N, C-alpha and C positions, 0 to 999 in steps of 0.2 A: 773532737772533730764534729763538724756539722754538715748539713747539706744545703745547697742553694739550687733552686730549679729555675732554669731559664725557659720561659714560655716561648712558643714559636713552633715551627713545623720542620723537624720534630723538636719536642722539648728536650733540653739537655740537663742532666743531673751533674752538678759540680760539687765535689767534696771540698769542704772548707777546713783547712789545716792551720793550726797555730804553731809557730816555731820561735823559740827564744833566740836562736842563732841567725835567723833570717834578717837581713838588713833592708830588704825591699820586697814589695809584692811580686809574686811570680805565678804564672799560669802554665801548667804543664799538661800535656795530653799523651797518654800511653799509646805507643804505636802497636802494641800487642792487642789490647782490648778496647781502646778508645776511651778509657776512663780519664776524666778531667779533674785536676786538683788545683785549687787556688790556695797558695800559701801566704799567710799574713804574718808579718813581724808581731811580736808579743803585744805591743802597745798601740797597734793600728786598729781603729774601730772597724767593726764589720761593715758599716755604711760606706766607708772608703773602699773596702774590698768589693762591695757590690757595684760601686761606681766604676771601679777599675774593670770589673768583669763586663759591664755594659759597654765600655769603650772597646773591649777586645772581642765582643761577640761575633762581629763579622769575620775576623781572623780565625776565631775558633770554629765557626760553622764551615768556613772554607776548608780548613784542614780535616775536619770530620768527614766532609763530603768527598774529599780527595781519597779517603780510605775506601770509598766504594769501588767495587770491581769495574774497571773500564769496560765499556760496551762497544765492541766493533760492530758497526751497523751493517746490515745487508738486506736482501729481499725479505719481506715479511715483518721487518722491524718497524717500530714507530719512533719518530723523532718529533720534537716540538718545532713548530714554525710559527712565528709571531705569537708564541705562547700556547698554540693549539696543537694537539697531537695529529700527526700526518703519517700514514702508513706508506712504506716504500714497496712498490710493486713493479713487476716486469712491464716494460713499455715497448711500443713499436716505434719505428722510424729512427731518427738519428739524435734527437734532442731530448733532454730531460724536461718533463712537463708536469705541471700541477693539473690533474684531471679529476674532477668530482671529489675533491678533498683528499686525493692520494697523489703521491709523487711517483710518476711513471718513469722508470729508468730503463732505456733499451740497452742492448748489447750484452757482453760477457758478464755474468754475475760476479766474477772475481773483481771486476772493475767498478762495481756499484759504489763502494765507499768513496773512491777517488772522484767519481763523477758527481756524486751527491755533494761532496765538499766543494767542488768547483762551482756547482750550481748555487749552493748556499752563499758562497763568497760573492758571487755576482749579484744575488738578491740583496746581500748586506751592503755592498757598495752603492747600489741604486738607492736603497732606503736611507742610508747614512748621508749620502751626498745630498739627497732631497731635504732631509731634516736640517743638515748643516747650512745649506743654502737659505732655507727659510729663516732660521734663527740669526744667521749672519746679516741677512737683509733687514730683519727687525732691529738688530743692534746697530746697523750702519757701519759695520767693519767687515771687510772680506778676509777670508783665510787664504793662505798661500798654496796649500796642497792638502790632500787627504790620502792617508795610507791605511791599510788593513793588516793586522797581525793576529796571531793566536796567543795572546798573553794571559797569564794567570794572575799577575800582580795588579793589573788595573784594567778597567774597561775602556778607558780612553785617556788621551793626554793632549795638551796644547803647548807648544814651545814658544819661546820668545820671538821666533820668526813668523809665528802665525800658522804653523803647520799642525794639522790635526791628525791624530792616530786613534783608531778604534779597534777593538776586538771584533772580528767578523762574527763571533758567536752571539753577538747581540741580536742577530736575526732570529735566533731561537727563542728569545725572550718576548714578552708581550710588546706590542708596538709602542705603548705608552712608556715603557722602560727604555727602549731604544731612543725615543724622542727626548726623554729626560737627559740621558747621557750626552746626546748631541747638544742640547741647550746648555748643559753644564760645561762642556768643553768650549763651546763658542763664547760663553760668558768670560772665559779666561782670555779672550782676545782683548778685553777691556780691563779685567782685574786678574792679574797673575798671582792670586792668593786665594785663601778661603776665609776672607774677612766678612763681617756683616754686610759690607757693601757688595761683595761678590754674591752672597746668597740672596740679597735683595734683587740683584740683577737676574739671577736664575729664576726667581719668582716672577719677575716682570716678563721674562721671555717665555717661561713654560707654564707657570701657575703653581699649584700645590705639588711640590716635587717629593715630599716626604714619603708617600706610599710607594713610589717607584724606588726610592733609595732603600726602603725596608725590604722590598721584593728582592733587590740585588743582594742585600745582606743575608736574607734567609734562603734564597734559592739560586743565586747566581753561580755558586761553585758547582752546583749540580749540572750546569751546562757543559762542564768540562769532562763529564763521564763518557760522552759520545766520541768514539774514535773513528777516524776515517783513513787510517794508514795501514 
């Protein structure tokens, strides 16, 4: 057995295991201690295993971060907003407001999680609608509708009828990441695939998208640790 180290935040140690009985590459993560094992059939070169691991890194990081203890937010806690930390504090009046870098939430403290989530979804809708409108205008193709969900499997989607769907948790990520996802899904209005032509279109609409895609791969799953129920 050997070890492979995936760089990133955090780095991941992967145990490399050879098996004469294995018929294909497999990647397993222990639910008990988070240990990761990559099993290679006897005659598969290590380089192929490393390439396989690189393809699965996003999946792997997502599952590792899901093992983190969920955080039910409340007064005094911090959440990311546009990628920047914001503290939740008690507020006055009737509306949730962003005041001097803090999120002021009035009313019953027991209702803070629900009220913060409602506010975040509203912010997400405004930001994603604005970004989608911008990229759709640049593309010259309108979308039919926009919906928000709380999905773990994807950050956005575009169907054959031109309907866009996004995870509202993108409002927690840096604005550049939210904009990249919007450009990505709007590009599907013209290219319903992930061909070279599609990625060329994303580049035309957004620019260099690779740093934002890496951010989602490395940090995106962590946005799901915040609970509002």
